[in-house]
C-alpha positions in Angstrom: 3.0 -11.4 -8.8 0.3 -10.5 -6.2 3.0 -10.6 -3.5 5.1 -8.1 -5.5 2.0 -5.9 -6.0 1.1 -6.0 -2.3 4.7 -5.4 -1.1 5.9 -3.0 -3.8 6.9 -0.4 -1.3 9.0 -2.9 0.6 10.9 -3.9 -2.6 11.4 -0.2 -3.4 12.7 0.6 0.0 15.1 -2.3 0.2 16.4 -1.4 -3.3 16.9 2.2 -2.2 18.7 1.2 1.0 20.9 -1.2 -1.1 21.8 1.5 -3.6 22.5 3.9 -0.8 24.9 1.5 0.8 26.6 0.9 -2.5 26.9 4.6 -3.3 28.3 5.3 0.2 30.8 2.4 -0.3 31.9 3.8 -3.6 32.4 7.2 -2.0 34.6 5.8 0.7 36.7 3.9 -1.8 37.5 7.0 -4.0 41.1 7.8 -3.6 41.2 11.6 -3.8 44.8 11.8 -2.7 45.8 8.8 -4.8 47.5 7.8 -7.9 47.7 11.0 -9.9 51.4 10.9 -10.2 53.7 13.6 -8.9 53.9 17.2 -9.7 56.2 18.0 -12.6 59.1 20.3 -11.8 59.6 23.4 -13.9 63.1 24.7 -14.4 63.6 28.4 -14.7 66.8 28.5 -16.5 67.7 29.4 -20.0 65.7 31.4 -22.4 65.4 29.0 -25.4 62.2 27.7 -26.9 62.8 24.2 -25.7 62.8 25.2 -22.0 59.7 27.2 -22.6 57.9 24.3 -24.1 59.0 22.0 -21.2 57.7 24.5 -18.7 54.4 24.9 -20.5 54.0 21.1 -20.6 54.8 20.9 -16.9 52.3 23.6 -16.0 49.7 21.8 -18.1 50.4 18.5 -16.4 50.2 20.1 -12.9 46.9 21.7 -13.8 45.5 18.4 -15.0 46.6 16.7 -11.8 45.1 19.4 -9.6 41.8 19.3 -11.5 41.7 15.5 -11.1 42.2 15.8 -7.4 39.5 18.4 -7.2 37.1 16.4 -9.3 37.5 13.2 -7.4 36.9 15.1 -4.1 33.7 16.5 -5.5 32.6 13.1 -6.8 33.3 11.7 -3.3 31.0 14.3 -1.7 28.3 13.8 -4.2 28.3 10.0 -3.8 28.2 10.3 0.0 25.2 12.7 -0.4 23.4 10.3 -2.8 24.1 7.4 -0.5 22.8 9.0 2.6 19.7 10.3 0.6 18.9 6.8 -0.7 19.3 5.2 2.7 17.1 7.8 4.5 14.6 7.6 1.7 14.4 3.8 1.8 14.0 3.8 5.6 11.2 6.5 5.4 9.4 4.5 2.7 9.8 1.3 4.7 8.4 3.0 7.9 5.5 4.4 5.9 4.7 0.9 4.6 4.8 -0.6 8.1 2.6 2.2 9.5 0.2 2.0 6.6 0.0 -1.8 6.8 -0.8 -1.7 10.5 -3.7 0.8 9.9 -5.5 -1.2 7.3 -8.8 -2.9 8.4 -9.1 -6.6 8.8 -10.4 -8.5 5.8 -13.5 -9.7 7.6 -16.6 -7.6 8.4 -18.2 -7.3 11.7 -21.8 -8.1 12.1 -23.7 -6.4 14.8 -25.6 -8.8 17.0 -29.3 -8.6 16.8 -29.9 -8.2 20.6 -28.3 -4.7 20.5 -30.8 -3.4 17.9 -34.0 -1.9 19.4 -37.1 -4.0 18.8 -38.9 -1.3 16.7 -36.0 -1.0 14.3 -35.6 -4.7 14.0 -39.3 -5.2 13.0 -39.1 -2.4 10.3 -36.2 -4.2 8.6 
């Protein structure tokens, strides 16, 4: 538990980098051109109600397909942004930890040798 407490920033930064890689991988695997089917053809013949219903259904299906393509493209961009943000944030936190760890004082204390203290001051103590 002490190790986790002392190295909390390392654990957080590794988790952020891992999540960033995962999000970026998900973004590259999104198929924005993929399996949305094909556009439904509309026929402009006849004037009966059945043809009008078919054309309305085709228009609705085409709109749903276009919206699905747009939505997956937007999700792909968002996931790439989230992935890059997590990776950069994890690297920054890791570098901060390394810089902070290097600037901490050593656990021992230095004792000043007695020969460097003036004689008058040494007798007063």
